[in-house]
Biopython code that builds the backbone (N, CA, C, O; Angstrom):
import numpy as np
from Bio.PDB.StructureBuilder import StructureBuilder

atoms = [
    (1, "MET", "N", (66.292, -13.237, -45.287)),
    (1, "MET", "CA", (64.843, -13.120, -45.305)),
    (1, "MET", "C", (63.913, -13.838, -46.201)),
    (1, "MET", "O", (62.732, -14.071, -45.946)),
    (2, "GLU", "N", (64.684, -14.232, -47.489)),
    (2, "GLU", "CA", (64.015, -14.964, -48.257)),
    (2, "GLU", "C", (63.431, -16.511, -47.749)),
    (2, "GLU", "O", (62.388, -17.024, -48.154)),
    (3, "GLU", "N", (64.296, -17.052, -46.848)),
    (3, "GLU", "CA", (63.798, -18.250, -46.467)),
    (3, "GLU", "C", (62.409, -18.147, -45.607)),
    (3, "GLU", "O", (61.629, -19.095, -45.511)),
    (4, "PHE", "N", (62.212, -16.922, -45.018)),
    (4, "PHE", "CA", (61.006, -16.908, -44.196)),
    (4, "PHE", "C", (59.727, -16.578, -45.270)),
    (4, "PHE", "O", (58.595, -16.820, -44.854)),
    (5, "LYS", "N", (59.852, -16.148, -46.348)),
    (5, "LYS", "CA", (58.669, -15.964, -47.177)),
    (5, "LYS", "C", (57.747, -17.092, -47.361)),
    (5, "LYS", "O", (56.520, -17.005, -47.314)),
    (6, "GLY", "N", (58.437, -18.165, -47.577)),
    (6, "GLY", "CA", (57.611, -19.559, -47.826)),
    (6, "GLY", "C", (56.869, -19.748, -46.424)),
    (6, "GLY", "O", (55.649, -19.910, -46.387)),
    (7, "ILE", "N", (57.614, -19.722, -45.340)),
    (7, "ILE", "CA", (57.009, -20.118, -44.175)),
    (7, "ILE", "C", (55.937, -19.215, -43.851)),
    (7, "ILE", "O", (54.898, -19.673, -43.374)),
    (8, "SER", "N", (56.074, -17.983, -44.058)),
    (8, "SER", "CA", (55.142, -16.680, -43.859)),
    (8, "SER", "C", (53.815, -16.999, -44.651)),
    (8, "SER", "O", (52.695, -16.853, -44.160)),
    (9, "ALA", "N", (54.048, -17.422, -45.847)),
    (9, "ALA", "CA", (52.858, -17.763, -46.817)),
    (9, "ALA", "C", (51.997, -18.978, -46.253)),
    (9, "ALA", "O", (50.769, -18.972, -46.172)),
    (10, "GLU", "N", (52.827, -20.007, -45.882)),
    (10, "GLU", "CA", (52.173, -21.062, -45.151)),
    (10, "GLU", "C", (51.371, -20.673, -43.896)),
    (10, "GLU", "O", (50.300, -21.242, -43.681)),
    (11, "VAL", "N", (51.823, -19.760, -43.082)),
    (11, "VAL", "CA", (51.068, -19.425, -41.857)),
    (11, "VAL", "C", (49.944, -18.729, -42.367)),
    (11, "VAL", "O", (48.823, -19.006, -41.940)),
    (12, "MET", "N", (50.122, -17.810, -43.279)),
    (12, "MET", "CA", (48.866, -16.971, -43.759)),
    (12, "MET", "C", (47.778, -17.821, -44.286)),
    (12, "MET", "O", (46.603, -17.523, -44.072)),
    (13, "VAL", "N", (48.177, -19.048, -45.083)),
    (13, "VAL", "CA", (47.154, -19.916, -45.568)),
    (13, "VAL", "C", (46.471, -20.537, -44.444)),
    (13, "VAL", "O", (45.242, -20.580, -44.509)),
    (14, "LEU", "N", (47.118, -21.080, -43.306)),
    (14, "LEU", "CA", (46.529, -21.448, -42.110)),
    (14, "LEU", "C", (45.601, -20.594, -41.353)),
    (14, "LEU", "O", (44.565, -21.038, -40.859)),
    (15, "VAL", "N", (45.981, -19.345, -41.261)),
    (15, "VAL", "CA", (45.156, -18.431, -40.547)),
    (15, "VAL", "C", (43.798, -18.113, -41.343)),
    (15, "VAL", "O", (42.701, -18.002, -40.796)),
    (16, "GLU", "N", (44.031, -17.990, -42.665)),
    (16, "GLU", "CA", (42.792, -17.809, -43.350)),
    (16, "GLU", "C", (41.773, -19.071, -43.419)),
    (16, "GLU", "O", (40.555, -18.981, -43.575)),
    (17, "LYS", "N", (42.482, -20.195, -43.279)),
    (17, "LYS", "CA", (41.508, -21.314, -43.266)),
    (17, "LYS", "C", (40.905, -21.458, -41.754)),
    (17, "LYS", "O", (39.720, -21.737, -41.578)),
    (18, "TRP", "N", (41.744, -21.261, -40.769)),
    (18, "TRP", "CA", (41.136, -21.165, -39.402)),
    (18, "TRP", "C", (40.373, -20.101, -39.010)),
    (18, "TRP", "O", (39.613, -20.177, -38.044)),
    (19, "GLU", "N", (40.526, -18.969, -39.771)),
    (19, "GLU", "CA", (39.533, -17.824, -39.402)),
    (19, "GLU", "C", (38.104, -18.244, -39.681)),
    (19, "GLU", "O", (37.241, -18.098, -38.815)),
    (20, "SER", "N", (37.810, -18.805, -40.971)),
    (20, "SER", "CA", (36.558, -19.212, -41.259)),
    (20, "SER", "C", (36.119, -20.303, -40.473)),
    (20, "SER", "O", (34.911, -20.343, -40.239)),
    (21, "ARG", "N", (36.869, -21.233, -39.998)),
    (21, "ARG", "CA", (36.474, -22.260, -39.139)),
    (21, "ARG", "C", (35.969, -21.783, -37.739)),
    (21, "ARG", "O", (34.973, -22.222, -37.165)),
    (22, "LEU", "N", (36.812, -20.820, -37.285)),
    (22, "LEU", "CA", (36.661, -20.335, -36.066)),
    (22, "LEU", "C", (35.286, -19.515, -35.915)),
    (22, "LEU", "O", (34.617, -19.540, -34.882)),
    (23, "LEU", "N", (34.968, -18.840, -36.981)),
    (23, "LEU", "CA", (33.868, -17.828, -36.940)),
    (23, "LEU", "C", (32.647, -18.771, -37.351)),
    (23, "LEU", "O", (31.531, -18.253, -37.337)),
    (24, "ASN", "N", (32.749, -19.927, -37.667)),
    (24, "ASN", "CA", (31.632, -20.803, -37.830)),
    (24, "ASN", "C", (31.329, -21.690, -36.646)),
    (24, "ASN", "O", (30.319, -22.391, -36.716)),
    (25, "PHE", "N", (32.100, -21.742, -35.545)),
    (25, "PHE", "CA", (31.847, -22.481, -34.457)),
    (25, "PHE", "C", (30.574, -21.902, -33.774)),
    (25, "PHE", "O", (30.422, -20.687, -33.640)),
    (26, "SER", "N", (29.697, -22.788, -33.362)),
    (26, "SER", "CA", (28.498, -22.386, -32.486)),
    (26, "SER", "C", (28.982, -21.617, -30.960)),
    (26, "SER", "O", (30.094, -21.595, -30.432)),
    (27, "VAL", "N", (27.989, -21.157, -30.614)),
    (27, "VAL", "CA", (28.119, -20.457, -29.198)),
    (27, "VAL", "C", (28.432, -21.504, -28.213)),
    (27, "VAL", "O", (29.230, -21.321, -27.294)),
    (28, "GLU", "N", (27.787, -22.621, -28.417)),
    (28, "GLU", "CA", (28.080, -23.769, -27.465)),
    (28, "GLU", "C", (29.280, -24.296, -27.385)),
    (28, "GLU", "O", (29.776, -24.719, -26.341)),
    (29, "VAL", "N", (29.926, -24.299, -28.721)),
    (29, "VAL", "CA", (31.277, -24.744, -28.879)),
    (29, "VAL", "C", (32.288, -23.859, -28.167)),
    (29, "VAL", "O", (33.168, -24.297, -27.426)),
    (30, "ILE", "N", (32.104, -22.675, -28.432)),
    (30, "ILE", "CA", (33.100, -21.641, -28.142)),
    (30, "ILE", "C", (32.965, -21.119, -26.617)),
    (30, "ILE", "O", (33.933, -20.647, -26.020)),
    (31, "GLU", "N", (31.778, -21.235, -26.082)),
    (31, "GLU", "CA", (31.650, -20.791, -24.605)),
    (31, "GLU", "C", (31.347, -21.841, -23.546)),
    (31, "GLU", "O", (31.569, -21.621, -22.355)),
    (32, "LEU", "N", (30.793, -23.082, -24.031)),
    (32, "LEU", "CA", (30.547, -23.989, -23.046)),
    (32, "LEU", "C", (31.417, -25.384, -23.046)),
    (32, "LEU", "O", (31.515, -26.140, -22.079)),
    (33, "ARG", "N", (31.944, -25.542, -24.159)),
    (33, "ARG", "CA", (32.920, -26.746, -23.984)),
    (33, "ARG", "C", (34.217, -26.444, -23.597)),
    (33, "ARG", "O", (34.824, -25.487, -24.078)),
    (34, "LYS", "N", (34.777, -27.336, -22.600)),
    (34, "LYS", "CA", (36.074, -27.024, -21.829)),
    (34, "LYS", "C", (37.131, -28.113, -22.065)),
    (34, "LYS", "O", (36.895, -29.289, -22.342)),
    (35, "ASN", "N", (38.189, -27.606, -21.930)),
    (35, "ASN", "CA", (39.466, -28.671, -22.015)),
    (35, "ASN", "C", (39.545, -29.066, -20.407)),
    (35, "ASN", "O", (38.916, -28.722, -19.407)),
    (36, "ILE", "N", (40.641, -29.966, -20.679)),
    (36, "ILE", "CA", (41.011, -30.541, -19.138)),
    (36, "ILE", "C", (41.555, -29.337, -18.239)),
    (36, "ILE", "O", (41.861, -29.636, -17.085)),
    (37, "GLN", "N", (41.674, -28.320, -18.548)),
    (37, "GLN", "CA", (42.203, -27.400, -17.755)),
    (37, "GLN", "C", (40.828, -26.245, -17.404)),
    (37, "GLN", "O", (40.964, -25.131, -16.898)),
    (38, "ASN", "N", (39.805, -26.748, -17.744)),
    (38, "ASN", "CA", (38.556, -26.106, -17.607)),
    (38, "ASN", "C", (38.486, -24.753, -18.107)),
    (38, "ASN", "O", (38.040, -23.805, -17.461)),
    (39, "ARG", "N", (38.995, -24.694, -19.417)),
    (39, "ARG", "CA", (39.125, -23.423, -20.285)),
    (39, "ARG", "C", (38.223, -23.748, -21.400)),
    (39, "ARG", "O", (38.156, -24.891, -21.851)),
    (40, "THR", "N", (37.373, -22.545, -21.957)),
    (40, "THR", "CA", (36.694, -22.709, -22.907)),
    (40, "THR", "C", (37.422, -22.210, -24.169)),
    (40, "THR", "O", (38.495, -21.625, -24.022)),
    (41, "ILE", "N", (36.875, -22.414, -25.487)),
    (41, "ILE", "CA", (37.667, -22.181, -26.589)),
    (41, "ILE", "C", (37.919, -20.542, -26.636)),
    (41, "ILE", "O", (38.961, -20.028, -27.043)),
    (42, "LYS", "N", (36.899, -19.909, -26.200)),
    (42, "LYS", "CA", (37.191, -18.387, -26.220)),
    (42, "LYS", "C", (38.313, -17.999, -25.367)),
    (42, "LYS", "O", (39.115, -17.139, -25.731)),
    (43, "GLN", "N", (38.405, -18.661, -24.134)),
    (43, "GLN", "CA", (39.511, -18.419, -23.224)),
    (43, "GLN", "C", (40.810, -18.894, -23.726)),
    (43, "GLN", "O", (41.838, -18.324, -23.360)),
    (44, "ILE", "N", (40.845, -19.869, -24.517)),
    (44, "ILE", "CA", (42.130, -20.361, -25.015)),
    (44, "ILE", "C", (42.534, -19.353, -26.278)),
    (44, "ILE", "O", (43.702, -19.012, -26.466)),
    (45, "LEU", "N", (41.606, -18.987, -26.988)),
    (45, "LEU", "CA", (41.913, -18.088, -28.111)),
    (45, "LEU", "C", (42.477, -16.598, -27.378)),
    (45, "LEU", "O", (43.379, -15.930, -27.883)),
    (46, "GLY", "N", (41.880, -16.284, -26.305)),
    (46, "GLY", "CA", (42.096, -14.948, -25.625)),
    (46, "GLY", "C", (43.519, -15.187, -25.082)),
    (46, "GLY", "O", (44.271, -14.217, -25.181)),
    (47, "HIS", "N", (44.053, -16.375, -24.492)),
    (47, "HIS", "CA", (45.250, -16.545, -24.074)),
    (47, "HIS", "C", (46.268, -16.631, -25.232)),
    (47, "HIS", "O", (47.419, -16.230, -25.062)),
    (48, "LEU", "N", (45.913, -17.077, -26.240)),
    (48, "LEU", "CA", (46.849, -17.229, -27.506)),
    (48, "LEU", "C", (47.192, -15.629, -27.815)),
    (48, "LEU", "O", (48.310, -15.216, -28.122)),
    (49, "ILE", "N", (46.018, -14.835, -27.671)),
    (49, "ILE", "CA", (46.078, -13.307, -28.062)),
    (49, "ILE", "C", (47.203, -12.646, -27.109)),
    (49, "ILE", "O", (48.137, -11.985, -27.562)),
    (50, "ASP", "N", (47.001, -12.905, -25.720)),
    (50, "ASP", "CA", (47.902, -12.321, -24.639)),
    (50, "ASP", "C", (49.375, -12.847, -25.061)),
    (50, "ASP", "O", (50.347, -12.092, -25.104)),
    (51, "SER", "N", (49.427, -14.151, -25.352)),
    (51, "SER", "CA", (50.845, -14.823, -25.709)),
    (51, "SER", "C", (51.582, -14.064, -26.994)),
    (51, "SER", "O", (52.792, -13.859, -27.092)),
    (52, "THR", "N", (50.755, -13.769, -27.765)),
    (52, "THR", "CA", (51.177, -13.000, -28.971)),
    (52, "THR", "C", (51.598, -11.645, -28.538)),
    (52, "THR", "O", (52.646, -11.182, -28.985)),
    (53, "SER", "N", (51.014, -11.106, -27.870)),
    (53, "SER", "CA", (51.343, -9.847, -27.446)),
    (53, "SER", "C", (52.655, -9.662, -26.517)),
    (53, "SER", "O", (53.436, -8.716, -26.614)),
    (54, "ASN", "N", (52.745, -10.610, -25.705)),
    (54, "ASN", "CA", (53.851, -10.855, -24.855)),
    (54, "ASN", "C", (55.013, -11.109, -25.907)),
    (54, "ASN", "O", (56.040, -10.450, -25.743)),
    (55, "ASN", "N", (54.960, -11.907, -26.862)),
    (55, "ASN", "CA", (56.098, -12.321, -27.732)),
    (55, "ASN", "C", (56.456, -11.121, -28.576)),
    (55, "ASN", "O", (57.633, -10.952, -28.895)),
    (56, "ILE", "N", (55.437, -10.205, -28.990)),
    (56, "ILE", "CA", (55.977, -9.125, -29.692)),
    (56, "ILE", "C", (56.790, -8.306, -28.874)),
    (56, "ILE", "O", (57.829, -7.835, -29.336)),
    (57, "HIS", "N", (56.463, -8.101, -27.805)),
    (57, "HIS", "CA", (57.263, -7.299, -26.722)),
    (57, "HIS", "C", (58.588, -7.692, -26.547)),
    (57, "HIS", "O", (59.513, -6.886, -26.447)),
    (58, "ARG", "N", (58.736, -9.109, -26.499)),
    (58, "ARG", "CA", (60.112, -9.777, -26.350)),
    (58, "ARG", "C", (60.890, -9.657, -27.677)),
    (58, "ARG", "O", (62.103, -9.468, -27.585)),
    (59, "ILE", "N", (60.362, -9.741, -28.829)),
    (59, "ILE", "CA", (61.091, -9.594, -29.961)),
    (59, "ILE", "C", (61.638, -7.985, -30.144)),
    (59, "ILE", "O", (62.756, -7.738, -30.595)),
    (60, "VAL", "N", (60.719, -6.989, -29.744)),
    (60, "VAL", "CA", (61.247, -5.709, -29.957)),
    (60, "VAL", "C", (62.283, -5.396, -29.086)),
    (60, "VAL", "O", (63.233, -4.707, -29.458)),
    (61, "HIS", "N", (62.168, -5.922, -27.757)),
    (61, "HIS", "CA", (63.325, -5.578, -26.667)),
    (61, "HIS", "C", (64.534, -6.441, -27.002)),
    (61, "HIS", "O", (65.637, -6.039, -26.632)),
    (62, "LEU", "N", (64.435, -7.558, -27.651)),
    (62, "LEU", "CA", (65.636, -8.400, -27.968)),
    (62, "LEU", "C", (66.498, -7.674, -28.926)),
    (62, "LEU", "O", (67.728, -7.720, -28.901)),
    (63, "GLN", "N", (65.803, -7.015, -29.755)),
    (63, "GLN", "CA", (66.684, -6.120, -30.899)),
    (63, "GLN", "C", (67.576, -5.021, -30.225)),
    (63, "GLN", "O", (68.624, -4.652, -30.756)),
    (64, "TYR", "N", (67.166, -4.559, -29.146)),
    (64, "TYR", "CA", (67.962, -3.439, -28.476)),
    (64, "TYR", "C", (68.630, -3.692, -27.121)),
    (64, "TYR", "O", (69.064, -2.774, -26.425)),
    (65, "GLN", "N", (68.683, -4.853, -26.818)),
    (65, "GLN", "CA", (69.244, -5.359, -25.408)),
    (65, "GLN", "C", (70.551, -6.175, -25.651)),
    (65, "GLN", "O", (70.771, -6.810, -26.683)),
    (66, "ARG", "N", (71.402, -6.085, -24.570)),
    (66, "ARG", "CA", (72.569, -6.800, -24.702)),
    (66, "ARG", "C", (72.185, -8.281, -24.369)),
    (66, "ARG", "O", (71.195, -8.493, -23.669)),
    (67, "SER", "N", (72.944, -9.308, -24.852)),
    (67, "SER", "CA", (72.669, -10.632, -24.654)),
    (67, "SER", "C", (73.583, -11.084, -23.257)),
    (67, "SER", "O", (74.654, -10.555, -22.962)),
    (68, "PRO", "N", (73.103, -11.875, -22.688)),
    (68, "PRO", "CA", (71.773, -12.731, -22.639)),
    (68, "PRO", "C", (70.709, -11.720, -21.991)),
    (68, "PRO", "O", (71.015, -11.075, -20.988)),
    (69, "PHE", "N", (69.620, -11.617, -22.514)),
    (69, "PHE", "CA", (68.618, -10.784, -22.028)),
    (69, "PHE", "C", (67.398, -11.822, -21.577)),
    (69, "PHE", "O", (66.952, -12.631, -22.390)),
    (70, "SER", "N", (66.982, -11.749, -20.451)),
    (70, "SER", "CA", (65.912, -12.614, -20.068)),
    (70, "SER", "C", (64.690, -12.099, -19.754)),
    (70, "SER", "O", (64.700, -10.988, -19.224)),
    (71, "PHE", "N", (63.593, -12.651, -19.956)),
    (71, "PHE", "CA", (62.274, -12.231, -19.726)),
    (71, "PHE", "C", (61.449, -13.234, -18.787)),
    (71, "PHE", "O", (61.642, -14.448, -18.710)),
    (72, "PRO", "N", (60.459, -12.461, -18.063)),
    (72, "PRO", "CA", (59.882, -13.436, -16.979)),
    (72, "PRO", "C", (59.228, -14.587, -17.718)),
    (72, "PRO", "O", (58.819, -14.476, -18.874)),
    (73, "ASN", "N", (59.155, -15.622, -17.049)),
    (73, "ASN", "CA", (58.468, -16.707, -17.580)),
    (73, "ASN", "C", (57.161, -16.822, -17.139)),
    (73, "ASN", "O", (56.956, -17.376, -16.059)),
    (74, "TYR", "N", (56.167, -16.353, -17.852)),
    (74, "TYR", "CA", (54.765, -16.139, -17.180)),
    (74, "TYR", "C", (54.143, -17.479, -16.730)),
    (74, "TYR", "O", (53.236, -17.500, -15.898)),
    (75, "ALA", "N", (54.553, -18.390, -17.190)),
    (75, "ALA", "CA", (53.853, -19.722, -16.996)),
    (75, "ALA", "C", (54.211, -20.197, -15.548)),
    (75, "ALA", "O", (53.381, -20.594, -14.729)),
    (76, "THR", "N", (55.631, -20.096, -15.334)),
    (76, "THR", "CA", (56.011, -20.516, -13.861)),
    (76, "THR", "C", (55.624, -19.566, -12.779)),
    (76, "THR", "O", (55.736, -19.980, -11.625)),
    (77, "PHE", "N", (55.188, -18.362, -12.976)),
    (77, "PHE", "CA", (54.552, -17.491, -11.919)),
    (77, "PHE", "C", (53.062, -17.668, -11.626)),
    (77, "PHE", "O", (52.445, -16.937, -10.851)),
    (78, "GLY", "N", (52.556, -18.634, -12.263)),
    (78, "GLY", "CA", (51.259, -18.926, -11.973)),
    (78, "GLY", "C", (50.254, -17.916, -12.423)),
    (78, "GLY", "O", (49.159, -17.839, -11.866)),
    (79, "ASN", "N", (50.618, -17.093, -13.475)),
    (79, "ASN", "CA", (49.763, -15.887, -14.055)),
    (79, "ASN", "C", (48.806, -16.304, -14.906)),
    (79, "ASN", "O", (47.796, -15.609, -15.025)),
    (80, "ASN", "N", (48.944, -17.481, -15.633)),
    (80, "ASN", "CA", (48.016, -17.872, -16.792)),
    (80, "ASN", "C", (46.695, -17.708, -16.306)),
    (80, "ASN", "O", (46.021, -16.872, -16.907)),
    (81, "ASP", "N", (46.106, -18.376, -15.254)),
    (81, "ASP", "CA", (44.845, -18.408, -14.804)),
    (81, "ASP", "C", (44.309, -16.828, -14.282)),
    (81, "ASP", "O", (43.165, -16.417, -14.477)),
    (82, "ARG", "N", (45.149, -16.227, -13.740)),
    (82, "ARG", "CA", (45.015, -14.758, -13.453)),
    (82, "ARG", "C", (44.713, -14.087, -14.541)),
    (82, "ARG", "O", (43.661, -13.450, -14.580)),
    (83, "TRP", "N", (45.646, -14.116, -15.690)),
    (83, "TRP", "CA", (45.469, -13.262, -16.775)),
    (83, "TRP", "C", (44.110, -13.481, -17.504)),
    (83, "TRP", "O", (43.400, -12.557, -17.900)),
    (84, "ILE", "N", (43.820, -14.843, -17.640)),
    (84, "ILE", "CA", (42.725, -15.223, -18.281)),
    (84, "ILE", "C", (41.538, -14.607, -17.486)),
    (84, "ILE", "O", (40.735, -13.930, -18.129)),
    (85, "ALA", "N", (41.359, -14.763, -16.231)),
    (85, "ALA", "CA", (40.325, -14.141, -15.497)),
    (85, "ALA", "C", (40.357, -12.644, -15.670)),
    (85, "ALA", "O", (39.292, -12.086, -15.936)),
    (86, "ILE", "N", (41.439, -11.941, -15.550)),
    (86, "ILE", "CA", (41.485, -10.501, -15.541)),
    (86, "ILE", "C", (41.009, -9.872, -17.096)),
    (86, "ILE", "O", (40.290, -8.884, -17.238)),
    (87, "GLN", "N", (41.551, -10.636, -18.127)),
    (87, "GLN", "CA", (41.212, -10.098, -19.576)),
    (87, "GLN", "C", (39.642, -10.520, -19.748)),
    (87, "GLN", "O", (39.024, -9.835, -20.562)),
    (88, "ASP", "N", (39.025, -11.404, -19.186)),
    (88, "ASP", "CA", (37.635, -11.940, -19.264)),
    (88, "ASP", "C", (37.272, -11.967, -20.723)),
    (88, "ASP", "O", (36.296, -11.312, -21.089)),
    (89, "TYR", "N", (37.982, -12.675, -21.599)),
    (89, "TYR", "CA", (37.680, -13.053, -22.852)),
    (89, "TYR", "C", (36.427, -13.754, -23.103)),
    (89, "TYR", "O", (35.838, -13.681, -24.182)),
    (90, "GLN", "N", (35.963, -14.533, -21.960)),
    (90, "GLN", "CA", (34.740, -15.287, -22.094)),
    (90, "GLN", "C", (33.628, -14.340, -22.360)),
    (90, "GLN", "O", (32.589, -14.821, -22.811)),
    (91, "ASN", "N", (33.696, -13.093, -22.152)),
    (91, "ASN", "CA", (32.459, -12.111, -22.211)),
    (91, "ASN", "C", (32.807, -11.156, -23.192)),
    (91, "ASN", "O", (32.269, -10.049, -23.161)),
    (92, "GLU", "N", (33.829, -11.510, -24.259)),
    (92, "GLU", "CA", (34.162, -10.512, -25.468)),
    (92, "GLU", "C", (33.266, -11.109, -26.606)),
    (92, "GLU", "O", (32.619, -12.156, -26.605)),
    (93, "ASP", "N", (33.402, -10.196, -27.536)),
    (93, "ASP", "CA", (32.584, -10.570, -28.834)),
    (93, "ASP", "C", (33.550, -11.549, -29.706)),
    (93, "ASP", "O", (34.630, -11.117, -30.107)),
    (94, "TRP", "N", (33.165, -12.774, -29.966)),
    (94, "TRP", "CA", (33.915, -13.732, -30.571)),
    (94, "TRP", "C", (34.515, -13.342, -32.058)),
    (94, "TRP", "O", (35.633, -13.691, -32.438)),
    (95, "GLY", "N", (33.632, -12.599, -32.797)),
    (95, "GLY", "CA", (34.290, -12.059, -34.070)),
    (95, "GLY", "C", (35.350, -11.078, -33.936)),
    (95, "GLY", "O", (36.260, -10.957, -34.757)),
    (96, "ASN", "N", (35.194, -10.259, -32.702)),
    (96, "ASN", "CA", (36.293, -9.151, -32.665)),
    (96, "ASN", "C", (37.533, -10.035, -32.133)),
    (96, "ASN", "O", (38.657, -9.686, -32.493)),
    (97, "MET", "N", (37.402, -11.085, -31.353)),
    (97, "MET", "CA", (38.591, -11.713, -30.999)),
    (97, "MET", "C", (39.204, -12.587, -32.043)),
    (97, "MET", "O", (40.417, -12.789, -32.012)),
    (98, "VAL", "N", (38.456, -13.115, -32.956)),
    (98, "VAL", "CA", (39.108, -13.820, -33.952)),
    (98, "VAL", "C", (39.909, -12.883, -34.825)),
    (98, "VAL", "O", (41.042, -13.192, -35.194)),
    (99, "GLN", "N", (39.312, -11.698, -35.173)),
    (99, "GLN", "CA", (39.958, -10.736, -36.034)),
    (99, "GLN", "C", (41.160, -10.173, -35.479)),
    (99, "GLN", "O", (42.062, -9.873, -36.261)),
    (100, "LEU", "N", (41.322, -9.963, -34.083)),
    (100, "LEU", "CA", (42.240, -9.633, -33.315)),
    (100, "LEU", "C", (43.542, -10.706, -33.507)),
    (100, "LEU", "O", (44.683, -10.403, -33.855)),
    (101, "TRP", "N", (43.039, -11.998, -33.186)),
    (101, "TRP", "CA", (44.098, -12.944, -33.293)),
    (101, "TRP", "C", (44.630, -13.141, -34.757)),
    (101, "TRP", "O", (45.794, -13.513, -34.906)),
    (102, "LYS", "N", (43.885, -12.925, -35.763)),
    (102, "LYS", "CA", (44.259, -12.930, -37.151)),
    (102, "LYS", "C", (45.165, -11.919, -37.531)),
    (102, "LYS", "O", (46.019, -12.207, -38.369)),
    (103, "TYR", "N", (45.120, -10.719, -37.029)),
    (103, "TYR", "CA", (45.891, -9.583, -37.223)),
    (103, "TYR", "C", (47.230, -9.442, -36.364)),
    (103, "TYR", "O", (48.257, -8.858, -36.707)),
    (104, "MET", "N", (47.003, -10.046, -35.285)),
    (104, "MET", "CA", (48.179, -10.245, -34.556)),
    (104, "MET", "C", (49.297, -10.869, -34.895)),
    (104, "MET", "O", (50.409, -10.587, -34.450)),
    (105, "LEU", "N", (49.002, -11.904, -35.844)),
    (105, "LEU", "CA", (49.876, -12.916, -36.371)),
    (105, "LEU", "C", (50.603, -12.135, -37.425)),
    (105, "LEU", "O", (51.463, -12.681, -38.115)),
]
sb = StructureBuilder()
sb.init_structure("model")
sb.init_model(0)
sb.init_chain("A")
sb.init_seg("    ")
for serial, (resi, resn, name, xyz) in enumerate(atoms, 1):
    if name == "N":
        sb.init_residue(resn, " ", resi, " ")
    sb.init_atom(name, np.array(xyz, "f"), 0.0, 1.0, " ", f" {name:<3s}", serial, name[0])
structure = sb.get_structure()
């Protein structure tokens, strides 16, 4: 576990740095600017939150399952766009989303 302390500390420095950056983005940047997949920064952050939740689930189950244990590959089932639409992060409070992202890490 000692080898992870340094990595964990580095991740926390990055999270603190990005928390303030994310909170200072303008509404235009987080809600209107889109990437090549036609997703806003709000939708991307929401997708990261969903991924974190899925990965926590995987880690918990890996501790108690026989090997090899398989998980659904969410990306190949074409669920990404559907999950983004269902979660509707585009209409969530940005500050709450940033805090949820921060504390899920």
